[in-house]
All heavy atoms as an XYZ file, in Angstrom:
768
protein
N      -9.332     -5.396     -5.359
C      -8.308     -4.693     -6.115
C      -7.518     -5.725     -6.925
O      -7.150     -6.770     -6.417
C      -7.401     -3.937     -5.146
C      -6.395     -3.054     -5.807
S      -5.469     -2.033     -4.648
C      -6.624     -0.715     -4.420
N      -7.266     -5.404     -8.177
C      -6.530     -6.334     -9.027
C      -5.024     -6.138     -8.863
O      -4.563     -5.108     -8.378
C      -6.888     -6.127    -10.514
O      -6.393     -4.847    -10.929
C      -8.379     -6.228    -10.743
N      -4.283     -7.134     -9.316
C      -2.821     -7.057     -9.285
C      -2.343     -5.842    -10.087
O      -1.460     -5.113     -9.646
C      -2.207     -8.342     -9.891
C      -2.573     -9.569     -9.057
C      -0.708     -8.207    -10.058
C      -1.779     -9.768     -7.817
N      -2.954     -5.614    -11.235
C      -2.536     -4.484    -12.063
C      -2.797     -3.159    -11.363
O      -1.956     -2.251    -11.408
C      -3.258     -4.512    -13.412
C      -2.743     -3.448    -14.353
C      -3.332     -3.572    -15.746
O      -4.388     -4.168    -15.930
N      -2.644     -3.037    -16.722
N      -3.937     -3.017    -10.686
C      -4.234     -1.785     -9.948
C      -3.204     -1.556     -8.844
O      -2.760     -0.436     -8.618
C      -5.635     -1.843     -9.354
C      -6.739     -1.774    -10.374
C      -8.109     -2.077     -9.802
O      -8.210     -2.766     -8.766
O      -9.094     -1.629    -10.400
N      -2.826     -2.632     -8.178
C      -1.814     -2.527     -7.109
C      -0.484     -2.072     -7.707
O       0.172     -1.172     -7.187
C      -1.667     -3.865     -6.371
C      -2.967     -4.215     -5.641
C      -0.486     -3.828     -5.403
C      -3.042     -5.644     -5.156
N      -0.092     -2.690     -8.812
C       1.178     -2.327     -9.452
C       1.156     -0.877     -9.923
O       2.124     -0.133     -9.731
C       1.473     -3.247    -10.631
C       2.791     -2.904    -11.328
C       3.077     -3.796    -12.498
N       2.107     -3.695    -13.571
C       2.066     -2.702    -14.473
N       2.922     -1.707    -14.415
N       1.168     -2.713    -15.432
N       0.037     -0.453    -10.517
C      -0.050      0.919    -11.015
C       0.049      1.942     -9.884
O       0.571      3.039    -10.078
C      -1.339      1.111    -11.815
C      -1.394      0.352    -13.150
C      -2.764      0.483    -13.784
C      -0.297      0.806    -14.098
N      -0.431      1.588     -8.699
C      -0.306      2.484     -7.542
C       1.150      2.742     -7.190
O       1.496      3.802     -6.694
C      -0.994      1.887     -6.316
C      -2.467      2.043     -6.294
C      -3.044      1.535     -4.974
O      -2.349      0.947     -4.145
N      -4.317      1.779     -4.787
N       1.999      1.764     -7.446
C       3.412      1.913     -7.096
C       4.164      2.768     -8.103
O       5.227      3.297     -7.796
C       4.120      0.546     -7.016
O       4.153     -0.045     -8.320
C       3.446     -0.378     -6.032
N       3.625      2.856     -9.335
C       4.323      3.599    -10.377
C       5.474      2.816    -10.989
O       6.266      3.365    -11.745
N       5.569      1.533    -10.668
C       6.644      0.698    -11.194
C       6.212      0.029    -12.495
O       5.021     -0.243    -12.697
C       7.022     -0.389    -10.185
C       7.547      0.075     -8.831
C       7.716     -1.113     -7.895
C       8.861      0.813     -8.994
N       7.181     -0.261    -13.348
C       6.889     -1.051    -14.529
C       6.641     -2.489    -14.080
O       6.942     -2.865    -12.934
C       8.070     -1.047    -15.521
O       9.184     -1.719    -14.914
C       8.449      0.363    -15.932
N       6.127     -3.302    -14.985
C       5.877     -4.703    -14.658
C       7.178     -5.386    -14.209
O       7.208     -6.097    -13.214
C       5.300     -5.399    -15.887
C       4.435     -6.569    -15.560
C       3.844     -7.180    -16.814
N       2.597     -6.525    -17.152
C       2.180     -6.296    -18.381
N       2.912     -6.657    -19.405
N       1.028     -5.718    -18.596
N       8.251     -5.131    -14.948
C       9.536     -5.760    -14.622
C      10.046     -5.298    -13.257
O      10.494     -6.104    -12.437
C      10.563     -5.453    -15.711
C      11.893     -6.119    -15.475
C      12.876     -5.848    -16.593
C      14.199     -6.551    -16.304
N      15.176     -6.317    -17.360
N      10.011     -3.985    -13.008
C      10.481     -3.448    -11.718
C       9.671     -4.032    -10.555
O      10.229     -4.391     -9.519
C      10.357     -1.923    -11.700
C      11.294     -1.213    -12.648
C      10.939      0.255    -12.842
O       9.769      0.659    -12.616
O      11.842      1.013    -13.238
N       8.357     -4.112    -10.745
C       7.471     -4.651     -9.708
C       7.819     -6.114     -9.418
O       7.914     -6.524     -8.262
C       6.014     -4.519    -10.155
C       5.001     -4.825     -9.092
C       4.595     -3.840     -8.211
C       4.440     -6.087     -8.999
C       3.648     -4.109     -7.225
C       3.493     -6.368     -8.027
C       3.093     -5.377     -7.146
N       8.025     -6.884    -10.490
C       8.352     -8.305    -10.327
C       9.683     -8.507     -9.616
O       9.804     -9.373     -8.749
C       8.359     -8.998    -11.684
S       6.701     -9.191    -12.370
N      10.662     -7.706     -9.976
C      11.968     -7.810     -9.321
C      11.842     -7.452     -7.842
O      12.350     -8.160     -6.967
C      13.009     -6.902    -10.024
C      14.270     -6.763     -9.190
C      13.321     -7.435    -11.409
N      11.130     -6.366     -7.550
C      10.996     -5.898     -6.169
C      10.274     -6.908     -5.282
O      10.649     -7.119     -4.131
C      10.258     -4.566     -6.147
C      10.145     -3.966     -4.765
C       9.640     -2.553     -4.835
C       9.729     -1.956     -3.447
N       9.794     -0.524     -3.477
N       9.229     -7.559     -5.812
C       8.418     -8.460     -4.996
C       8.660     -9.938     -5.291
O       7.956    -10.799     -4.784
C       6.936     -8.109     -5.141
C       6.641     -6.761     -4.544
C       6.455     -5.643     -5.352
C       6.599     -6.582     -3.166
C       6.204     -4.397     -4.802
C       6.368     -5.337     -2.614
C       6.172     -4.261     -3.434
O       5.944     -3.026     -2.889
N       9.658    -10.243     -6.116
C      10.051    -11.631     -6.354
C       9.036    -12.448     -7.129
O       8.849    -13.630     -6.839
N       8.394    -11.831     -8.107
C       7.400    -12.531     -8.921
C       7.969    -12.812    -10.306
O       8.672    -11.968    -10.865
C       6.140    -11.673     -9.074
C       5.406    -11.323     -7.784
C       4.384    -10.233     -8.043
C       4.739    -12.567     -7.233
N       7.638    -13.959    -10.891
C       8.055    -14.214    -12.266
C       7.317    -13.273    -13.218
O       6.104    -13.104    -13.116
C       7.645    -15.669    -12.518
C       7.409    -16.255    -11.159
C       7.004    -15.125    -10.278
N       8.027    -12.656    -14.145
C       7.435    -11.690    -15.065
C       6.345    -12.330    -15.919
O       5.310    -11.727    -16.172
C       8.515    -11.004    -15.946
C       7.917     -9.885    -16.786
C       9.176    -11.985    -16.871
C       7.837     -8.588    -16.085
N       6.552    -13.554    -16.357
C       5.569    -14.245    -17.196
C       4.264    -14.461    -16.425
O       3.174    -14.291    -16.971
C       6.166    -15.579    -17.635
C       5.600    -16.239    -18.811
C       5.656    -15.440    -20.051
N       6.555    -16.060    -20.995
C       6.885    -15.499    -22.114
N       6.400    -14.331    -22.430
N       7.687    -16.070    -22.938
N       4.384    -14.807    -15.173
C       3.203    -14.997    -14.327
C       2.451    -13.684    -14.168
O       1.223    -13.636    -14.282
C       3.619    -15.543    -12.942
O       4.297    -16.784    -13.128
C       2.429    -15.745    -12.041
N       3.185    -12.610    -13.928
C       2.571    -11.295    -13.778
C       1.842    -10.900    -15.067
O       0.726    -10.376    -15.011
C       3.642    -10.264    -13.428
C       3.098     -8.891    -13.198
S       2.064     -8.854    -11.756
C       2.689     -7.423    -10.980
N       2.465    -11.133    -16.210
C       1.829    -10.828    -17.488
C       0.519    -11.592    -17.646
O      -0.489    -11.036    -18.081
C       2.775    -11.166    -18.649
C       3.954    -10.225    -18.762
C       4.998    -10.714    -19.758
O       4.903    -11.873    -20.246
O       5.923     -9.929    -20.047
N       0.533    -12.873    -17.273
C      -0.675    -13.702    -17.366
C      -1.767    -13.203    -16.423
O      -2.941    -13.175    -16.791
C      -0.357    -15.164    -17.072
C       0.428    -15.838    -18.190
O       0.498    -15.268    -19.301
O       0.966    -16.934    -17.950
N      -1.383    -12.815    -15.220
C      -2.374    -12.297    -14.262
C      -3.006    -11.013    -14.789
O      -4.211    -10.838    -14.741
C      -1.729    -12.031    -12.914
C      -1.379    -13.251    -12.115
C      -1.816    -14.530    -12.314
C      -0.525    -13.305    -10.983
N      -1.279    -15.365    -11.389
C      -0.478    -14.646    -10.548
C       0.224    -12.359    -10.300
C       0.273    -15.057     -9.448
C       0.972    -12.765     -9.207
C       0.988    -14.099     -8.789
N      -2.171    -10.106    -15.249
C      -2.687     -8.809    -15.712
C      -3.513     -8.944    -16.986
O      -4.451     -8.180    -17.191
C      -1.543     -7.812    -15.902
C      -0.950     -7.342    -14.596
C       0.016     -6.186    -14.749
O       0.241     -5.718    -15.890
O       0.548     -5.727    -13.728
N      -3.190     -9.912    -17.839
C      -3.936    -10.111    -19.084
C      -5.199    -10.948    -18.859
O      -6.011    -11.087    -19.768
C      -3.042    -10.786    -20.120
N      -5.360    -11.512    -17.666
C      -6.533    -12.319    -17.370
C      -6.445    -13.749    -17.880
O      -7.432    -14.482    -17.873
N      -5.267    -14.186    -18.310
C      -5.095    -15.564    -18.766
C      -5.025    -16.543    -17.601
O      -5.340    -17.708    -17.747
C      -3.827    -15.682    -19.626
C      -3.947    -14.970    -20.969
C      -2.751    -15.227    -21.864
N      -1.526    -14.625    -21.350
C      -1.079    -13.412    -21.688
N      -1.772    -12.669    -22.546
N       0.050    -12.944    -21.184
N      -4.595    -16.042    -16.463
C      -4.533    -16.843    -15.234
C      -4.987    -15.973    -14.076
O      -4.893    -14.750    -14.133
C      -3.091    -17.304    -14.951
C      -2.568    -18.295    -15.937
C      -1.109    -18.641    -15.700
N      -0.819    -19.049    -14.340
C       0.410    -19.104    -13.827
N       1.455    -18.763    -14.557
N       0.609    -19.478    -12.597
N      -5.469    -16.614    -13.039
C      -5.865    -15.889    -11.830
C      -4.864    -16.192    -10.724
O      -4.504    -17.357    -10.510
C      -7.261    -16.309    -11.373
C      -8.323    -15.854    -12.337
O      -8.243    -14.765    -12.887
N      -9.323    -16.690    -12.556
N      -4.433    -15.162    -10.001
C      -3.511    -15.408     -8.893
C      -4.249    -16.100     -7.753
O      -5.470    -15.991     -7.633
C      -3.072    -14.006     -8.476
C      -4.190    -13.123     -8.898
C      -4.775    -13.744    -10.135
N      -3.519    -16.829     -6.898
C      -4.153    -17.359     -5.700
C      -4.787    -16.210     -4.910
O      -4.309    -15.079     -4.959
C      -2.993    -17.979     -4.920
C      -1.943    -18.250     -5.946
C      -2.111    -17.177     -6.992
N      -5.842    -16.490     -4.195
C      -6.625    -15.457     -3.504
C      -5.796    -14.570     -2.578
O      -6.042    -13.384     -2.451
C      -7.727    -16.146     -2.699
C      -8.692    -15.201     -2.050
C      -9.754    -15.947     -1.269
O     -10.318    -16.899     -1.817
O      -9.983    -15.570     -0.114
N      -4.790    -15.133     -1.950
C      -4.009    -14.372     -0.970
C      -3.003    -13.402     -1.607
O      -2.574    -12.446     -0.964
C      -3.274    -15.313     -0.006
C      -2.164    -16.108     -0.658
C      -0.859    -15.625     -0.659
C      -2.421    -17.317     -1.291
C       0.155    -16.334     -1.262
C      -1.404    -18.039     -1.890
C      -0.124    -17.551     -1.872
O       0.883    -18.241     -2.469
N      -2.622    -13.618     -2.862
C      -1.570    -12.805     -3.489
C      -1.959    -11.331     -3.602
O      -1.190    -10.461     -3.172
C      -1.166    -13.379     -4.860
C      -0.524    -14.754     -4.715
C      -0.251    -12.424     -5.615
C       0.857    -14.754     -4.102
N      -3.134    -10.979     -4.155
C      -3.472     -9.545     -4.227
C      -3.550     -8.893     -2.844
O      -3.100     -7.756     -2.665
C      -4.841     -9.518     -4.911
C      -4.939    -10.812     -5.635
C      -4.131    -11.786     -4.839
N      -4.077     -9.609     -1.860
C      -4.152     -9.045     -0.499
C      -2.758     -8.820      0.071
O      -2.481     -7.790      0.686
C      -4.941     -9.976      0.418
C      -6.408     -9.988      0.142
C      -7.137    -10.757      1.196
N      -6.424    -12.007      1.468
C      -7.012    -13.153      1.727
N      -8.302    -13.239      1.769
N      -6.298    -14.225      1.972
N      -1.877     -9.791     -0.125
C      -0.520     -9.679      0.397
C       0.225     -8.525     -0.280
O       0.877     -7.718      0.386
C       0.234    -10.989      0.178
C       1.611    -11.017      0.809
S       2.406    -12.622      0.657
C       2.611    -12.742     -1.097
N       0.113     -8.416     -1.606
C       0.785     -7.333     -2.317
C       0.230     -5.975     -1.908
O       0.989     -5.024     -1.714
C       0.662     -7.529     -3.830
C       1.523     -8.642     -4.414
C       1.160     -8.872     -5.876
C       2.996     -8.340     -4.267
N      -1.094     -5.872     -1.775
C      -1.703     -4.609     -1.339
C      -1.186     -4.220      0.037
O      -0.907     -3.049      0.309
C      -3.221     -4.728     -1.330
N      -1.027     -5.198      0.919
C      -0.515     -4.952      2.265
C       0.918     -4.412      2.206
O       1.226     -3.388      2.800
C      -0.568     -6.245      3.076
C       0.042     -6.137      4.441
C      -0.634     -5.506      5.473
C       1.300     -6.664      4.699
C      -0.075     -5.408      6.739
C       1.863     -6.562      5.959
C       1.182     -5.939      6.974
O       1.745     -5.840      8.210
N       1.796     -5.097      1.447
C       3.192     -4.666      1.365
C       3.333     -3.310      0.680
O       4.125     -2.477      1.101
C       4.062     -5.711      0.666
C       4.348     -6.900      1.541
C       3.929     -8.166      1.186
C       5.022     -6.750      2.743
C       4.178     -9.253      1.992
C       5.274     -7.829      3.561
C       4.857     -9.085      3.184
O       5.092    -10.151      3.988
N       2.565     -3.086     -0.371
C       2.609     -1.783     -1.055
C       2.142     -0.691     -0.100
O       2.729      0.380     -0.027
C       1.763     -1.812     -2.349
C       1.546     -0.417     -2.896
C       2.437     -2.700     -3.392
N       1.094     -0.971      0.677
C       0.598     -0.003      1.661
C       1.634      0.331      2.716
O       1.809      1.493      3.087
N       2.335     -0.682      3.198
C       3.388     -0.459      4.199
C       4.485      0.425      3.607
O       4.946      1.362      4.249
C       3.981     -1.801      4.679
C       2.999     -2.505      5.601
C       5.313     -1.588      5.389
C       3.435     -3.877      6.026
N       4.901      0.140      2.388
C       5.978      0.930      1.774
C       5.550      2.364      1.523
O       6.336      3.284      1.705
C       6.447      0.250      0.497
C       7.197     -1.027      0.807
C       7.822     -1.646     -0.409
O       7.754     -1.059     -1.495
O       8.396     -2.727     -0.251
N       4.291      2.556      1.120
C       3.801      3.922      0.922
C       3.803      4.680      2.244
O       4.165      5.847      2.301
C       2.395      3.906      0.323
C       2.357      3.539     -1.117
C       0.934      3.486     -1.598
C       0.770      4.338     -2.810
N      -0.606      4.361     -3.285
N       3.405      4.012      3.310
C       3.396      4.642      4.634
C       4.819      4.977      5.069
O       5.080      6.064      5.567
C       2.725      3.722      5.673
O       1.404      3.418      5.238
C       2.677      4.374      7.040
N       5.757      4.051      4.849
C       7.161      4.315      5.202
C       7.711      5.507      4.423
O       8.393      6.352      4.980
C       8.021      3.075      4.924
C       7.875      1.977      5.927
C       8.790      0.825      5.559
C       8.611     -0.342      6.479
N       9.415     -1.501      6.063
N       7.417      5.557      3.115
C       7.878      6.680      2.299
C       7.319      7.993      2.821
O       8.018      8.993      2.910
C       7.466      6.502      0.836
C       8.239      5.411      0.133
O       9.271      4.977      0.674
O       7.809      4.994     -0.951
N       6.038      8.004      3.172
C       5.394      9.205      3.697
C       6.067      9.658      4.989
O       6.366     10.827      5.175
C       3.906      8.931      3.930
C       3.175     10.071      4.579
C       2.845     11.196      3.845
C       2.813     10.021      5.910
C       2.157     12.247      4.429
C       2.129     11.061      6.511
C       1.806     12.175      5.759
N       6.323      8.720      5.862
C       6.933      9.041      7.155
C       8.351      9.574      6.952
O       8.739     10.581      7.529
C       6.941      7.802      8.077
C       5.510      7.450      8.477
C       7.804      8.059      9.311
C       5.382      6.112      9.169
N       9.137      8.907      6.099
C      10.525      9.321      5.883
C      10.622     10.678      5.202
O      11.467     11.486      5.538
C      11.253      8.256      5.058
C      11.516      6.999      5.858
C      12.045      5.860      5.007
O      12.299      6.072      3.797
O      12.198      4.767      5.556
N       9.741     10.942      4.225
C       9.784     12.227      3.532
C       9.463     13.372      4.473
O      10.114     14.395      4.471
C       8.799     12.242      2.368
C       9.415     11.847      1.066
C       8.414     11.960     -0.009
N       7.387     10.969      0.316
C       6.140     11.008     -0.059
N       5.700     11.960     -0.786
N       5.286     10.087      0.287
N       8.429     13.202      5.251
C       7.974     14.293      6.101
C       8.503     14.234      7.510
O       8.260     15.123      8.305
N       9.209     13.169      7.839
C       9.687     12.982      9.210
C       8.537     13.171     10.195
O       8.643     13.874     11.188
C      10.835     13.930      9.536
C      12.006     13.827      8.604
C      12.685     12.490      8.683
C      13.923     12.453      7.819
N      14.154     11.241      7.148
N       7.393     12.543      9.850
C       6.188     12.685     10.665
C       6.232     11.749     11.863
O       6.850     10.697     11.827
C       4.946     12.362      9.826
C       4.797     13.154      8.553
C       4.588     14.632      8.765
N       3.434     14.951      9.537
C       2.256     15.299      9.059
N       2.060     15.358      7.778
N       1.266     15.603      9.865
N       5.549     12.135     12.903
C       5.404     11.308     14.096
C       4.096     10.531     13.948
O       3.037     11.016     14.300
C       5.395     12.194     15.343
C       5.378     11.391     16.608
O       5.497     10.174     16.588
N       5.217     12.063     17.723
N       4.189      9.327     13.372
C       3.006      8.549     13.022
C       3.109      7.152     13.618
O       4.178      6.540     13.617
C       2.874      8.427     11.488
C       2.660      9.801     10.878
C       1.753      7.487     11.107
C       2.655      9.810      9.381
N       1.983      6.651     14.102
C       1.877      5.262     14.541
C       0.708      4.620     13.819
O      -0.271      5.288     13.494
C       1.610      5.168     16.049
C       2.812      5.563     16.858
O       3.929      5.506     16.387
N       2.570      5.979     18.084
N       0.800      3.326     13.596
C      -0.326      2.572     13.057
C      -0.780      1.631     14.162
O       0.001      0.825     14.662
C       0.076      1.796     11.794
C       0.548      2.777     10.719
C      -1.090      0.944     11.308
C       1.099      2.130      9.480
N      -2.039      1.784     14.559
C      -2.595      0.981     15.652
C      -3.843      0.269     15.146
O      -4.342      0.551     14.062
C      -2.939      1.865     16.875
C      -1.694      2.514     17.441
C      -3.967      2.917     16.518
N      -4.366     -0.634     15.945
C      -5.597     -1.345     15.605
C      -6.688     -0.983     16.600
O      -6.422     -0.865     17.792
C      -5.379     -2.847     15.612
C      -4.476     -3.313     14.492
C      -4.483     -4.823     14.384
N      -3.599     -5.278     13.347
C      -3.968     -5.483     12.086
N      -5.206     -5.282     11.733
N      -3.111     -5.895     11.196
N      -7.921     -0.807     16.089
C      -9.044     -0.541     16.982
C      -9.569     -1.863     17.539
O      -9.008     -2.933     17.273
C     -10.140      0.270     16.273
C     -10.822     -0.490     15.147
O     -10.589     -1.705     14.997
O     -11.599      0.147     14.411
N     -10.649     -1.815     18.306
C     -11.168     -3.026     18.957
C     -11.690     -4.053     17.960
O     -11.786     -5.234     18.282
C     -12.295     -2.665     19.942
O     -13.296     -1.928     19.246
C     -11.765     -1.853     21.103
N     -12.012     -3.609     16.736
C     -12.478     -4.540     15.703
C     -11.331     -5.087     14.859
O     -11.544     -5.865     13.930
C     -13.488     -3.851     14.788
C     -14.763     -3.460     15.514
O     -15.165     -4.208     16.436
O     -15.338     -2.413     15.177
N     -10.110     -4.655     15.134
C      -8.953     -5.120     14.386
C      -8.611     -4.291     13.161
O      -7.724     -4.639     12.406
N      -9.331     -3.189     12.942
C      -9.043     -2.308     11.803
C      -7.821     -1.450     12.090
O      -7.624     -1.005     13.216
C     -10.239     -1.398     11.516
C     -11.486     -2.173     11.177
O     -11.455     -3.083     10.367
N     -12.584     -1.832     11.808
N      -7.014     -1.213     11.056
C      -5.827     -0.375     11.220
C      -6.220      1.089     11.224
O      -7.056      1.519     10.442
C      -4.836     -0.615     10.092
C      -4.200     -1.973     10.139
C      -3.239     -2.130      9.009
C      -2.689     -3.538      8.997
N      -1.828     -3.778      7.853
N      -5.587      1.855     12.109
C      -5.807      3.291     12.213
C      -4.441      3.967     12.207
O      -3.548      3.566     12.939
C      -6.551      3.658     13.515
C      -7.904      2.977     13.556
C      -6.680      5.166     13.656
C      -8.607      3.122     14.884
N      -4.298      4.996     11.370
C      -3.057      5.770     11.345
C      -3.245      6.958     12.283
O      -4.167      7.745     12.125
C      -2.730      6.263      9.918
C      -1.480      7.134      9.937
C      -2.550      5.081      8.985
N      -2.352      7.065     13.263
C      -2.415      8.157     14.227
C      -1.275      9.117     13.904
O      -0.111      8.747     13.929
C      -2.272      7.631     15.677
C      -2.334      8.779     16.670
C      -3.334      6.589     15.971
N      -1.636     10.353     13.567
C      -0.643     11.384     13.252
C      -0.562     12.316     14.458
O      -1.510     13.020     14.768
C      -1.038     12.162     11.981
C      -1.253     11.184     10.825
C       0.024     13.204     11.642
C      -1.819     11.813      9.579
N       0.581     12.309     15.130
C       0.725     13.028     16.393
C       1.096     14.497     16.246
O       0.982     15.255     17.188
C       1.790     12.345     17.263
C       1.464     10.929     17.576
N       0.547     10.564     18.519
C       1.932      9.775     17.045
C       0.472      9.253     18.583
N       1.296      8.752     17.699
N       1.558     14.898     15.091
C       2.080     16.258     14.982
C       1.258     17.159     14.058
O       1.787     18.007     13.375
C       3.540     16.238     14.530
C       3.731     15.548     13.195
O       2.780     14.942     12.689
O       4.840     15.611     12.658
N      -0.061     17.007     14.073
C      -0.914     17.898     13.295
C      -1.007     19.228     14.042
O      -1.251     19.270     15.240
C      -2.321     17.304     13.100
C      -2.233     16.058     12.232
C      -3.265     18.332     12.485
C      -3.541     15.349     12.036
N      -0.801     20.308     13.330
C      -0.862     21.631     13.925
C      -1.961     22.421     13.216
O      -1.956     22.541     11.994
C       0.485     22.370     13.782
C       1.578     21.575     14.499
C       0.383     23.801     14.305
C       2.971     22.074     14.231
N      -2.913     22.943     13.979
C      -3.968     23.760     13.413
C      -3.522     25.217     13.436
O      -3.029     25.703     14.444
C      -5.268     23.598     14.210
C      -5.843     22.214     14.106
C      -5.664     21.298     15.119
C      -6.554     21.834     12.980
C      -6.193     20.015     15.014
C      -7.091     20.563     12.864
C      -6.910     19.650     13.885
N      -3.711     25.922     12.332
C      -3.258     27.298     12.242
C      -4.297     28.297     12.707
O      -4.004     29.453     12.879
C      -2.821     27.593     10.818
C      -1.621     26.808     10.421
C      -1.039     27.265      9.135
C       0.151     26.379      8.825
N       1.198     27.030      8.180
N      -5.532     27.872     12.862
C      -6.565     28.766     13.365
C      -7.569     27.953     14.168
O      -7.505     26.734     14.202
C      -7.242     29.532     12.228
C      -7.850     28.607     11.190
O      -8.043     27.420     11.433
N      -8.131     29.127     10.030
N      -8.487     28.636     14.821
C      -9.469     27.934     15.630
C     -10.424     27.152     14.727
O     -10.868     27.675     13.703
C     -10.255     28.905     16.474
C      -9.422     29.577     17.535
C     -10.286     30.499     18.376
C      -9.425     31.197     19.410
N     -10.215     32.087     20.236
N     -10.724     25.961     15.141
C     -11.661     25.139     14.383
C     -12.597     24.462     15.361
O     -12.189     24.041     16.441
C     -10.936     24.099     13.567
C     -10.018     24.710     12.535
C      -9.490     23.675     11.559
O      -9.927     22.547     11.548
N      -8.537     24.088     10.744
N     -13.847     24.364     14.961
C     -14.815     23.671     15.791
C     -14.742     22.185     15.496
O     -14.684     21.774     14.335
C     -16.229     24.159     15.512
C     -16.475     25.548     15.976
C     -17.932     25.925     15.719
C     -18.170     27.361     16.166
N     -19.554     27.774     15.890
N     -14.723     21.409     16.505
C     -14.774     19.959     16.354
C     -16.102     19.511     16.924
O     -16.394     19.725     18.102
C     -13.610     19.280     17.102
C     -12.276     19.773     16.522
C     -13.726     17.776     16.989
C     -11.071     19.256     17.247
N     -16.911     18.926     16.084
C     -18.253     18.508     16.490
C     -18.269     17.089     16.970
O     -17.650     16.240     16.529
C     -19.241     18.681     15.336
C     -19.302     20.107     14.774
C     -20.221     20.125     13.563
C     -19.835     21.050     15.809
């Protein structure tokens, strides 16, 4: 995922994104235009923080009972405790 794709997911302008995550605007412009490449860890770190904030927003809006846990392979799993089924459903 590119830096620009991550920023677009947030719906923030370049300036708003830079202010929120403490990035120089000129650097962000260079990354998005392809004039410079960010260090390898930057897109992963930003994707992680954006993901956390999206999850927090979801939880706060819906007041959902949600936990994020890791499976035996270390993958993150979102557990939603308050799903209510309105009719009978077969689970295979």
